[in-house]
C-alpha positions as CSV (number, residue, x, y, z in Angstrom):
1,M,16.9,3.8,-0.4
2,Q,17.0,7.6,-0.6
3,K,13.6,9.0,0.0
4,L,11.8,12.3,-0.3
5,I,10.0,13.5,2.8
6,L,6.3,14.1,2.8
7,I,5.2,16.7,5.3
8,I,1.5,16.8,6.2
9,L,0.6,20.3,7.4
10,F,-2.2,20.2,10.0
11,V,-4.0,23.5,10.3
12,S,-3.9,24.6,14.0
13,Q,-6.5,27.4,13.5
14,I,-9.4,24.9,13.1
15,S,-8.3,22.0,15.2
16,I,-10.6,19.6,16.9
17,A,-11.1,20.5,20.6
18,Q,-9.2,17.8,22.4
19,D,-11.6,17.7,25.4
20,K,-14.8,16.7,23.4
21,A,-13.8,13.2,22.4
22,P,-16.5,13.2,19.6
23,A,-15.6,9.9,18.0
24,V,-15.7,7.6,21.1
25,W,-18.1,4.7,20.7
26,P,-20.3,3.1,21.9
27,R,-22.6,5.7,23.5
28,E,-25.3,5.2,26.0
29,F,-28.6,7.3,26.1
30,D,-31.5,7.4,28.5
31,L,-34.8,7.0,26.7
32,G,-36.9,7.3,29.8
33,S,-39.5,4.8,31.2
34,Q,-36.6,2.8,32.6
35,K,-35.2,2.2,29.1
36,K,-31.6,2.8,28.0
37,I,-30.1,2.4,24.6
38,T,-26.4,1.8,23.7
39,I,-25.5,2.8,20.2
40,Y,-22.4,1.2,18.6
41,Q,-20.2,2.9,16.1
42,P,-22.2,3.7,12.9
43,Q,-21.2,1.9,9.7
44,V,-21.4,3.8,6.4
45,D,-23.4,2.2,3.6
46,S,-23.1,4.8,0.9
47,L,-22.1,8.4,0.1
48,K,-23.5,10.4,-2.9
49,G,-22.7,14.0,-2.8
50,D,-23.4,14.9,0.8
51,A,-26.1,12.3,1.2
52,L,-25.0,9.6,3.6
53,T,-26.8,6.3,4.5
54,V,-25.7,4.6,7.7
55,Q,-26.4,1.5,9.8
56,S,-25.7,1.0,13.4
57,A,-26.2,-1.8,15.9
58,F,-27.7,-1.0,19.3
59,K,-28.4,-2.6,22.7
60,L,-31.7,-1.8,24.3
61,N,-32.0,-2.3,28.1
62,E,-35.5,-2.5,29.4
63,D,-36.7,-4.1,32.6
64,K,-33.0,-4.8,33.2
65,K,-32.8,-7.1,30.2
66,D,-30.6,-6.5,27.1
67,V,-32.0,-6.8,23.6
68,Y,-29.9,-6.3,20.5
69,G,-31.0,-4.7,17.2
70,S,-30.0,-2.4,14.4
71,F,-31.3,0.8,12.8
72,S,-30.7,2.5,9.4
73,L,-30.7,6.3,8.8
74,K,-30.4,8.8,6.0
75,S,-28.4,11.9,6.8
76,K,-26.2,14.8,5.5
77,A,-22.5,14.5,5.9
78,L,-20.0,17.3,6.7
79,I,-16.6,15.9,5.9
80,S,-13.4,17.4,7.2
81,K,-10.5,15.4,5.9
82,D,-7.8,17.5,7.6
83,Q,-9.5,16.9,11.0
84,G,-10.2,13.3,10.2
85,V,-13.8,13.5,11.1
86,V,-17.2,12.9,9.4
87,T,-20.1,14.7,11.0
88,I,-23.5,13.1,10.5
89,R,-26.4,15.6,10.7
90,D,-29.9,16.1,9.5
91,I,-30.6,12.6,10.7
92,V,-33.7,10.7,9.6
93,V,-34.2,7.2,11.0
94,T,-35.6,5.0,8.1
95,D,-35.8,1.5,9.7
96,V,-35.4,-0.4,13.0
97,Q,-34.8,-4.1,13.3
98,L,-35.7,-5.4,16.8
99,P,-36.4,-9.1,16.8
100,Q,-37.5,-9.4,20.4
101,G,-38.5,-7.1,23.3
102,K,-41.5,-5.3,24.8
103,T,-41.0,-2.1,22.7
104,S,-42.2,-2.4,19.1
105,P,-39.8,-1.5,16.3
106,Q,-42.0,1.5,15.3
107,T,-42.1,2.9,18.8
108,L,-38.3,2.5,19.1
109,K,-37.9,4.2,15.7
110,E,-39.8,7.2,16.9
111,D,-37.8,7.3,20.1
112,I,-34.5,7.2,18.3
113,Q,-35.7,9.9,15.9
114,V,-36.6,12.2,18.8
115,L,-33.3,11.3,20.4
116,L,-31.3,12.3,17.3
117,K,-33.4,15.2,16.0
118,G,-31.2,18.3,15.5
119,K,-28.2,16.5,16.8
120,E,-24.9,15.4,15.3
121,L,-22.9,12.1,15.4
122,Q,-19.3,11.7,14.4
123,V,-17.2,8.9,13.0
124,P,-13.5,8.9,11.9
125,Y,-12.9,9.9,8.3
126,Q,-10.9,6.8,7.7
127,T,-13.9,4.7,8.7
128,L,-15.8,6.3,5.9
129,V,-13.0,5.4,3.5
130,N,-12.8,1.8,4.7
131,N,-16.6,1.3,4.7
132,L,-17.3,2.6,1.2
133,N,-17.6,0.1,-1.5
134,I,-17.5,2.0,-4.8
135,Q,-17.5,-0.3,-7.7
136,I,-14.8,0.1,-10.4
137,G,-16.4,1.8,-13.4
138,E,-19.3,3.2,-11.4
139,E,-18.4,6.8,-11.9
140,A,-17.6,8.7,-15.1
141,R,-13.9,9.1,-15.8
142,P,-12.4,12.0,-17.7
143,Q,-10.7,11.9,-21.0
144,L,-7.0,12.0,-20.1
145,K,-3.8,12.4,-22.2
146,N,-0.8,10.2,-21.4
147,E,1.9,11.4,-23.8
148,P,5.3,11.1,-22.1
149,P,6.9,14.3,-20.8
150,H,10.6,15.0,-21.6
151,F,12.5,12.9,-19.1
152,I,15.8,14.2,-17.9
153,Y,18.1,11.6,-16.3
154,T,21.1,12.8,-14.3
155,K,23.5,11.2,-11.8
156,R,24.1,14.4,-10.0
157,P,21.9,16.4,-7.6
158,S,19.8,18.8,-9.7
159,I,17.1,21.4,-9.6
160,L,14.5,21.4,-12.4
161,I,13.1,24.9,-13.1
162,M,10.0,25.1,-15.3
163,I,9.2,27.9,-17.7
164,S,5.6,27.8,-19.0
165,G,6.3,27.8,-22.7
166,D,8.7,30.1,-24.6
167,P,10.1,32.7,-22.2
168,V,8.3,36.0,-22.1
169,W,10.4,38.9,-20.8
170,G,9.1,41.9,-18.8
171,E,10.5,44.9,-17.2
172,S,11.6,45.0,-13.5
173,K,10.0,47.6,-11.2
174,G,12.4,50.4,-10.6
175,A,14.9,49.2,-13.2
176,K,13.4,48.9,-16.6
177,E,16.7,48.0,-18.2
178,V,16.7,44.8,-16.1
179,K,14.4,42.2,-17.7
180,R,13.0,39.1,-16.0
181,V,11.3,36.0,-17.3
182,M,7.6,36.4,-16.5
183,N,6.2,32.9,-17.1
184,T,8.1,31.1,-14.3
185,S,8.0,31.5,-10.6
186,A,11.8,31.3,-10.4
187,L,13.7,34.6,-10.6
188,I,15.7,34.9,-13.8
189,L,17.1,38.3,-14.7
190,N,19.1,39.7,-17.6
191,E,20.4,43.0,-18.8
192,K,21.1,43.5,-22.5
193,D,24.5,42.0,-23.6
194,K,25.2,40.7,-20.0
195,D,25.0,37.4,-18.3
196,Y,21.8,35.8,-17.1
197,Y,21.2,35.6,-13.3
198,L,19.2,33.1,-11.4
199,W,18.4,33.1,-7.7
200,A,18.3,29.7,-5.9
201,L,19.5,28.2,-2.6
202,G,20.3,31.7,-1.2
203,Q,22.9,32.2,-3.9
204,W,23.2,33.7,-7.4
205,F,23.9,31.5,-10.4
206,T,25.0,32.9,-13.8
207,A,25.0,31.6,-17.4
208,K,25.9,33.0,-20.8
209,Q,22.7,31.6,-22.3
210,L,19.2,31.5,-20.8
211,M,19.1,27.7,-20.8
212,G,22.5,27.4,-19.2
213,P,24.8,25.9,-18.1
214,Y,24.6,27.8,-14.8
215,K,27.4,28.1,-12.3
216,L,27.7,29.8,-8.9
217,D,28.9,33.4,-9.1
218,K,29.5,36.4,-6.8
219,E,26.7,38.7,-5.9
220,P,25.6,40.9,-8.9
221,S,24.9,44.6,-8.9
222,S,22.9,46.1,-6.1
223,K,19.9,46.8,-8.3
224,L,19.5,43.1,-9.1
225,V,19.7,42.3,-5.4
226,M,17.0,45.0,-4.7
227,I,14.7,43.5,-7.4
228,K,15.1,40.1,-5.8
229,D,14.4,41.3,-2.3
230,E,11.3,43.1,-3.4
231,L,9.9,40.2,-5.3
232,V,10.5,37.8,-2.4
233,K,8.8,40.2,0.0
234,E,5.8,40.4,-2.3
235,K,5.8,36.6,-2.7
236,K,5.8,36.9,-6.5
237,I,8.8,34.5,-7.0
238,D,9.9,31.2,-5.5
239,P,13.2,31.8,-3.7
240,I,14.0,28.1,-4.1
241,A,15.4,28.0,-0.6
242,G,16.3,24.4,-0.7
243,K,15.6,23.8,3.0
244,T,13.5,21.4,4.9
245,A,10.6,22.4,7.2
246,E,13.2,22.5,10.0
247,G,15.3,25.0,8.1
248,K,18.0,22.5,7.2
249,S,19.6,22.4,3.8
250,V,18.5,19.5,1.6
251,Y,22.1,19.3,0.3
252,P,25.3,18.3,2.1
253,P,27.7,21.1,2.9
254,G,29.6,22.3,-0.1
255,E,27.4,20.4,-2.6
256,V,26.0,22.6,-5.4
257,P,23.3,21.0,-7.6
258,D,23.0,21.5,-11.3
259,I,20.4,23.9,-12.6
260,I,18.2,22.5,-15.4
261,L,15.6,24.6,-17.2
262,S,12.8,23.4,-19.4
263,T,10.2,25.2,-21.5
264,K,8.2,22.0,-22.2
265,P,6.6,19.4,-19.9
266,A,9.5,17.6,-18.2
267,E,10.3,15.3,-15.3
268,L,13.6,14.9,-13.5
269,L,15.0,11.4,-12.9
270,Q,18.0,11.2,-10.6
271,S,20.4,8.7,-9.1
272,S,23.2,9.4,-6.6
273,G,26.0,8.3,-8.9
274,E,25.8,5.2,-10.9
275,P,22.4,3.4,-10.5
276,K,22.2,0.8,-7.8
277,F,19.4,-1.8,-7.7
278,Q,17.9,-4.0,-5.0
279,A,15.5,-6.9,-5.4
280,V,11.8,-6.5,-4.5
281,Q,11.1,-9.4,-2.2
282,G,9.0,-12.2,-3.8
283,T,9.1,-10.7,-7.3
284,G,11.4,-10.5,-10.4
285,L,11.5,-6.7,-10.0
286,L,14.5,-4.6,-9.0
287,Y,14.2,-1.0,-7.8
288,M,16.8,1.8,-8.0
289,S,17.9,2.1,-4.3
290,N,19.9,5.3,-4.8
291,S,17.2,7.3,-6.4
292,P,14.4,9.5,-5.0
293,N,12.2,8.3,-8.0
294,S,10.2,5.2,-8.3
295,I,12.4,3.5,-10.9
296,F,12.2,-0.2,-11.5
297,M,13.7,-2.8,-13.8
298,D,11.9,-6.0,-14.8
299,S,14.6,-8.7,-14.6
300,K,12.8,-10.8,-17.3
301,S,12.5,-8.1,-20.0
302,Q,15.3,-5.8,-18.8
303,D,13.0,-2.9,-19.3
304,Y,12.9,0.1,-17.0
305,F,9.6,1.3,-15.5
306,V,9.2,4.7,-13.9
307,L,6.1,6.0,-12.0
308,V,5.4,9.8,-12.5
309,T,2.1,11.6,-11.7
310,G,0.5,8.1,-11.1
311,R,1.3,7.1,-14.7
312,W,3.7,4.4,-15.7
313,F,6.3,4.9,-18.5
314,S,8.8,2.3,-19.8
315,S,12.1,2.4,-21.7
316,Q,14.9,0.1,-22.6
317,S,17.3,2.8,-21.5
318,L,17.3,5.5,-18.7
319,A,18.2,7.9,-21.5
320,G,14.9,7.1,-23.2
321,P,12.9,7.2,-25.4
322,W,10.0,6.6,-22.9
323,R,6.6,5.3,-23.7
324,F,3.3,5.3,-21.7
325,V,2.3,1.9,-20.3
326,E,-1.3,1.2,-19.3
327,G,-1.4,0.0,-15.7
328,T,-3.2,-3.2,-16.7
329,K,-0.3,-4.1,-19.0
330,L,2.4,-3.8,-16.3
331,P,4.4,-7.0,-15.5
332,A,2.3,-9.2,-13.1
333,D,5.0,-8.9,-10.4
334,F,4.0,-5.3,-9.6
335,K,0.9,-6.7,-7.9
336,K,3.1,-9.0,-5.8
337,I,5.0,-6.2,-4.2
338,P,4.7,-6.8,-0.4
339,V,2.9,-4.1,1.7
340,T,6.0,-4.0,3.9
341,S,8.3,-3.4,1.0
342,P,10.3,-0.1,0.9
343,V,8.5,0.6,-2.4
344,A,5.0,-0.4,-1.3
345,E,3.8,3.1,-2.0
346,V,3.6,2.3,-5.7
347,L,0.8,-0.2,-5.1
348,V,-1.7,2.7,-5.2
349,S,-0.8,3.0,-8.9
350,V,-1.1,-0.7,-9.7
351,P,-4.6,-1.6,-11.0
352,G,-6.6,-4.2,-9.0
353,T,-4.8,-3.8,-5.7
354,P,-6.6,-2.8,-2.5
355,Q,-4.4,0.3,-2.4
356,A,-5.6,1.4,-5.8
357,K,-9.1,0.9,-4.7
358,E,-8.6,3.0,-1.7
359,G,-7.1,5.8,-3.8
360,Q,-10.2,5.7,-6.0
361,I,-12.5,5.8,-3.1
362,V,-10.6,8.8,-1.5
363,S,-10.8,10.7,-4.8
364,S,-14.6,10.5,-4.6
365,I,-15.0,11.9,-1.1
366,P,-15.3,15.7,-0.8
367,Q,-13.7,18.0,1.6
368,M,-16.7,20.0,2.9
369,A,-17.4,23.2,4.8
370,Q,-20.2,25.6,5.6
371,V,-19.6,29.2,4.5
372,K,-21.6,32.3,5.4
373,K,-23.7,33.8,2.7
374,D,-22.2,37.2,3.2
375,L,-18.7,35.9,2.4
376,K,-17.0,38.0,-0.2
377,P,-14.2,36.9,-2.6
378,K,-10.7,38.2,-2.3
379,P,-9.8,40.9,-4.8
380,I,-10.2,39.8,-8.4
381,E,-7.6,41.4,-10.7
382,C,-7.5,41.4,-14.5
383,D,-5.0,42.5,-17.0
384,G,-7.0,45.4,-18.4
385,K,-10.5,44.9,-19.8
386,Q,-11.7,41.3,-19.4
387,K,-11.2,39.2,-22.5
388,W,-13.7,36.4,-23.2
389,E,-12.8,33.1,-24.8
390,S,-15.2,30.2,-25.6
391,I,-14.9,27.0,-23.7
392,T,-14.9,24.2,-26.3
393,G,-17.9,21.9,-26.3
394,T,-20.1,24.4,-24.4
395,D,-21.8,27.7,-24.8
396,L,-19.8,29.1,-21.9
397,K,-17.0,31.7,-22.0
398,Y,-14.2,32.4,-19.5
399,A,-11.8,35.3,-18.9
400,P,-8.2,34.0,-19.2
401,N,-6.7,37.4,-18.3
402,C,-8.0,37.4,-14.7
403,N,-6.4,35.9,-11.6
404,T,-9.6,34.0,-10.7
405,P,-11.5,31.6,-12.9
406,I,-14.6,33.6,-14.1
407,I,-17.2,31.9,-16.3
408,Q,-19.9,33.7,-18.3
409,V,-23.1,31.7,-18.5
410,T,-25.3,34.5,-20.0
411,D,-24.9,38.2,-20.5
412,K,-26.2,38.7,-17.0
413,Q,-24.9,35.6,-15.2
414,F,-21.3,35.1,-14.2
415,Y,-19.7,32.6,-11.8
416,A,-16.3,32.7,-10.1
417,V,-14.6,30.1,-7.9
418,Q,-12.1,30.9,-5.1
419,D,-10.7,28.4,-2.6
420,G,-13.5,26.0,-3.1
421,V,-16.4,28.5,-3.0
422,W,-18.6,29.5,-5.9
423,F,-19.7,33.2,-6.3
424,V,-22.3,34.6,-8.6
425,S,-22.8,38.1,-10.2
426,S,-24.8,39.8,-12.9
427,A,-21.5,41.4,-14.2
428,G,-18.1,40.0,-15.0
429,L,-16.4,42.3,-12.4
430,G,-19.0,41.9,-9.6
431,P,-20.2,42.7,-7.1
432,W,-20.1,39.0,-6.1
433,N,-22.2,37.0,-3.7
434,V,-21.9,33.4,-2.5
435,A,-23.8,31.2,-5.0
436,T,-26.4,28.7,-3.7
437,V,-26.7,26.8,-7.0
438,V,-24.4,26.3,-10.0
439,P,-25.8,25.9,-13.6
440,E,-25.5,22.3,-14.8
441,Q,-23.7,23.4,-18.0
442,I,-20.6,24.4,-15.9
443,Y,-20.2,20.7,-15.0
444,K,-20.0,19.9,-18.7
445,I,-16.7,21.7,-19.2
446,P,-14.4,19.1,-20.9
447,S,-11.0,18.0,-19.6
448,S,-9.5,19.7,-22.7
449,S,-10.3,23.0,-21.0
450,P,-7.9,24.7,-18.6
451,L,-10.9,25.3,-16.3
452,Y,-11.9,21.7,-16.1
453,Y,-10.8,21.5,-12.5
454,V,-13.6,23.8,-11.3
455,T,-16.1,21.2,-12.1
456,Y,-15.0,19.4,-9.0
457,V,-16.3,22.2,-6.7
458,H,-19.9,21.6,-5.6
459,I,-22.7,23.2,-3.6
460,Y,-24.7,20.7,-1.4
461,G,-27.3,23.0,0.0
462,A,-28.2,26.2,1.8
463,S,-29.9,26.8,5.0
464,G,-30.3,30.0,7.1
465,D,-27.1,32.1,6.9
466,Y,-24.9,29.3,5.6
467,V,-24.2,27.4,2.3
468,T,-22.7,23.9,2.4
469,V,-19.9,23.5,-0.1
470,G,-17.3,21.0,-1.0
471,Y,-14.7,19.8,-3.5
472,T,-13.2,16.5,-4.4
473,P,-9.5,16.0,-5.2
474,G,-10.2,16.7,-8.9
475,Y,-10.1,20.4,-7.8
476,H,-6.4,19.9,-7.1
477,G,-5.8,17.8,-10.2
478,T,-6.3,14.2,-9.1
479,Y,-8.4,12.0,-11.4
480,V,-9.3,8.4,-11.8
481,S,-7.8,7.0,-15.0
482,A,-9.2,4.4,-17.4
483,D,-7.3,1.8,-15.4
484,G,-9.1,2.6,-12.2
485,T,-6.0,4.2,-10.6
486,I,-5.6,7.8,-9.7
487,V,-3.3,10.1,-11.7
488,Y,-2.3,13.7,-11.4
489,G,-3.3,16.2,-14.1
490,T,-5.3,15.7,-17.3
491,G,-2.1,15.4,-19.4
492,Y,-3.2,18.3,-21.6
493,F,-0.8,21.2,-22.2
494,Y,-2.8,24.3,-21.6
495,P,-1.6,27.7,-22.8
496,S,-1.1,30.2,-20.1
497,Y,-2.0,33.9,-20.2
498,V,1.2,35.9,-20.2
499,T,2.3,39.4,-21.1
500,D,5.3,41.5,-20.2
501,A,3.5,42.4,-17.0
502,Y,1.2,39.6,-16.1
503,W,1.3,35.8,-15.9
504,Y,-1.9,33.8,-15.1
505,P,-0.7,30.2,-15.6
506,A,-3.0,27.3,-16.6
507,P,-2.8,23.9,-14.8
508,S,0.1,21.8,-15.6
509,T,0.6,18.0,-15.2
510,Y,4.4,17.6,-15.3
511,G,7.4,19.2,-13.8
512,Y,6.5,19.3,-10.1
513,G,7.1,15.8,-8.9
514,A,3.4,15.0,-8.3
515,G,3.2,11.6,-6.6
516,Y,0.9,9.3,-4.7
517,G,1.7,6.9,-1.9
518,W,0.3,4.3,0.5
519,D,1.5,3.4,4.0
520,Y,0.5,0.4,6.0
521,G,-0.4,2.5,9.0
522,A,-1.5,5.8,7.4
523,G,-3.3,4.6,4.3
524,F,-3.5,6.7,1.1
525,Y,-1.8,10.1,0.6
526,M,-0.8,12.4,-2.3
527,G,1.5,15.3,-2.7
528,F,4.2,17.3,-4.5
529,A,8.0,17.1,-4.4
530,W,10.6,19.3,-2.9
531,G,10.7,23.0,-3.8
532,S,7.3,23.3,-5.6
533,W,6.5,26.7,-4.2
534,M,2.9,26.7,-5.2
535,Y,1.3,23.4,-6.3
536,P,0.1,23.8,-9.9
537,W,-3.6,23.4,-9.6
538,G,-6.7,25.0,-8.2
539,G,-6.3,27.3,-5.2
540,G,-2.8,28.8,-4.5
541,Y,-0.9,27.5,-1.6
542,C,2.4,29.1,-0.7
543,C,5.1,27.2,1.0
544,Y,8.7,27.8,0.7
545,G,11.4,25.2,1.1
546,G,11.6,21.4,0.8
547,I,8.2,20.1,1.9
548,Y,5.5,17.9,0.5
549,V,1.9,19.1,0.6
550,D,-0.6,16.3,1.1
551,I,-3.5,17.5,-1.1
552,D,-5.8,14.8,0.3
553,V,-5.9,16.3,3.8
554,R,-5.0,19.8,2.8
555,N,-8.1,21.9,3.5
556,T,-8.4,24.8,1.1
557,Y,-11.2,26.2,3.1
558,T,-8.9,27.3,5.8
559,N,-7.6,29.9,3.4
560,W,-10.7,31.9,4.3
561,G,-9.8,32.1,7.9
562,R,-11.1,30.6,11.1
563,H,-13.9,33.0,11.7
564,T,-15.3,32.7,8.2
565,V,-15.6,29.0,7.5
566,I,-16.9,26.1,9.6
567,T,-15.3,22.8,8.7
568,G,-16.6,20.5,11.3
569,S,-17.3,20.4,15.0
570,G,-14.1,22.1,15.9
571,G,-15.0,25.2,13.9
572,R,-16.2,28.4,15.4
573,G,-19.9,28.5,16.3
574,V,-20.3,24.7,16.2
575,T,-20.4,22.6,19.4
576,V,-20.7,18.9,20.0
577,N,-24.3,18.5,21.2
578,K,-25.2,16.3,24.2
579,I,-28.0,13.9,23.4
580,G,-30.1,13.2,26.4
581,D,-28.2,11.9,29.3
582,Q,-25.3,10.4,27.3
583,K,-21.9,9.3,28.6
584,F,-18.8,7.9,27.0
585,Y,-17.1,4.7,28.0
586,R,-15.1,1.8,26.8
587,A,-16.2,-1.3,28.6
588,H,-14.5,-4.6,27.9
589,G,-15.5,-5.7,24.4
590,S,-18.1,-3.0,24.2
591,G,-16.9,-1.9,20.7
592,E,-17.2,-5.3,19.1
593,I,-20.9,-5.1,18.1
594,Y,-21.7,-4.9,14.4
595,T,-24.7,-4.9,12.1
596,A,-24.8,-6.4,8.6
597,H,-26.9,-5.4,5.6
598,D,-29.5,-8.0,6.7
599,G,-30.1,-6.1,9.9
600,Q,-28.7,-8.9,12.0
601,V,-26.5,-8.1,15.0
602,Y,-23.1,-9.8,15.4
603,R,-20.3,-9.6,17.9
604,R,-16.6,-10.5,17.8
605,T,-15.2,-12.3,20.8
606,G,-11.7,-11.8,22.3
607,K,-10.6,-15.0,20.5
608,G,-11.6,-13.6,17.1
609,E,-14.7,-15.7,16.8
610,W,-18.0,-14.4,15.5
611,Q,-21.4,-14.8,17.1
612,R,-25.0,-13.8,16.0
613,N,-27.5,-12.5,18.4
614,V,-30.7,-14.7,18.4
615,G,-32.4,-13.5,21.5
616,P,-31.9,-11.8,24.9
617,G,-28.6,-13.0,26.3
618,T,-28.3,-15.6,23.5
619,W,-25.5,-15.7,20.9
620,D,-25.0,-18.5,18.3
621,P,-21.6,-19.1,16.7
622,V,-21.2,-18.0,13.0
623,Q,-19.8,-20.6,10.7
624,K,-16.4,-19.9,9.1
625,P,-17.7,-19.5,5.5
626,D,-19.9,-16.6,6.7
627,T,-17.2,-14.7,8.5
628,P,-15.1,-12.9,5.8
629,Q,-17.4,-10.0,5.4
630,L,-17.8,-9.6,9.2
631,E,-14.0,-9.7,9.6
632,Q,-13.6,-7.1,6.9
633,M,-16.1,-4.8,8.9
634,H,-14.0,-5.4,12.0
635,Q,-10.7,-4.6,10.4
636,S,-12.2,-1.5,8.7
637,R,-13.4,-0.2,12.1
638,E,-10.2,-1.0,13.8
639,M,-8.1,0.8,11.2
640,G,-10.3,3.8,11.1
641,N,-10.2,4.2,14.9
642,R,-6.5,3.6,15.1
643,Q,-5.7,6.2,12.4
644,Y,-8.1,8.7,14.0
645,D,-6.7,8.2,17.5
646,A,-3.2,8.6,16.1
647,Q,-4.1,11.9,14.4
648,R,-5.7,13.3,17.5
649,S,-2.9,12.3,19.8
650,R,-0.3,13.7,17.3
651,P,1.0,17.2,18.2
652,Q,0.2,20.0,15.9
653,A,3.4,19.6,14.0
654,D,4.8,18.2,10.8
655,I,4.8,14.5,10.2
656,N,7.4,12.7,8.0
657,R,6.4,10.1,5.5
658,N,8.2,8.5,2.6
659,L,7.2,9.1,-0.9
660,H,9.0,8.4,-4.1
661,G,8.3,9.7,-7.5
662,G,9.3,13.3,-6.9
663,G,12.6,13.2,-8.7
664,G,14.5,15.7,-6.6
665,M,14.0,19.4,-5.9
666,R,11.8,21.3,-8.3
667,A,11.1,24.9,-8.8
668,G,9.8,27.4,-11.3
669,G,6.6,26.1,-10.0
670,F,3.4,27.3,-11.5
671,R,1.9,30.2,-9.6
672,G,4.0,33.2,-10.2
673,G,4.2,36.3,-12.4
674,G,3.6,40.0,-12.0
675,G,-0.1,40.3,-11.6
676,G,-1.1,37.9,-8.9
677,F,-2.0,34.2,-8.9
678,R,-5.0,32.2,-9.9
679,R,-6.9,30.9,-7.0
């Protein structure tokens, strides 16, 4: 099956120091008075905002005898998804379970509190994901629209170029007679009564009409070339390079793709020649094996199903018409797709599957950072005097003609958000300071507003010179649908602000190959398809060429630079603290100790059998009917540690993953125009 490549970009500027080994468990500490305590890997109970509750088993050695117990704690979390680490800080020990021993539970509670005061612990991020048990329907879900986009099916390699609504023409700098389309990030030029020119794949394409058909042509006049070179240098257009991260062309030598333009929400479906189908093992489903899209056929009904932006659409013909299908009404065989199948990534979009649940959990976990209170926003530009429009359903207003979301709360209270950080000012144009609190009414902005995505940026607290901030994937356009699966975009078509000189685009759902996936070893991930120069949501991220951007691990806070933002223990100014006389080790079977919600301590033997501690040196077997929850805890820890270790041992380089649903190379992306980009 032809596959698009997902490249996860790891930010080297804020990497975890490889010599600190912050997530190795268990840990041994000296409590004094000939007492030592070994703490086993913490198990996350719950996460609400940045409030984290945790349990951990321990082994207390006093008078050369081992006694097992457990303790619970409340803490604050600092979550760094891109580094794969959850830092546990501001620890308060709430309970200690110690069935036997000379030391009383209260005394040991006080000892552990002293031990952990002002210190930090770390667990792998994937452990947090695996431990959480968020119930379906627990959190509010936004109102989403699911009207089908315009599907374009082609049997040839093609490039889809999006224009945000009817084309708006503006003058080119230094050559006013040359007009270009402002509301697209692709470069489309035209002189009166002459052909249209489009730059892509390092070549010029021409057409008699704006919407095509386009064909390769020789180089145009030098003034068009100069306009192109200047706009590429200023990063105001997408050059649509058509290359992989390694600089290789995504097309075979001599192959020229078709150019397809759209002014309305659209998605590209492709096959390499006539469609070819293969059976999905253990089901009545067939999948199109010569397509980069997730296209299926139900052999019973002969209906086609396609997965786009996490939404399912169905048709009796690849030419359409297509209709939206609720995930709960998919053929039952979709749930039966094996996790080892070439199309297993779609399981994250099938309601009721473990993969869908993981996607929902991940969408609730914030990427967090600490920012200095003296941080200042990047230059905010507006097209002339600020214009204020009301936000439906609220008393708020926003300025659509600015390159940064600016919200007016009162005549003397304005808020702006850039790269996951809130700023506040008494005037619409500043000066701006880092906000320490955000008015509640901002979080009531409805999904029908183009600024809805800012409601997923939060402030968790302020202390000293720093403010703790964070955002969940909704900031980048990922939401939980009514089916309990994650989808990209609200589905609303928001009007963009565009003139003959400026384009400040609103978020868009379709046209960029947004997709989600799941891998047996890597877990959940999300991203955009080939050629999307800037992904169409939230903060701008510029990346030329054929790459996927994984917006689950992509850390927007690194846009502020290494010396400005701390995103975990590897950040500037933060060190891994030593606690007492600790040491790291991996003794045989030492990591196989767990605690359950009842406070009891369990261990897993090398044979996979479970035992419960009933006294010093005494372990009773656990009956089979009582082991499923324990086995789930074990698998959760093993997966978390395995994925964390793999990430730490992986060189700071790109990683290839398979992800369908992109639909080929895309461009015309979303962040372009003459006056700068929304952040």
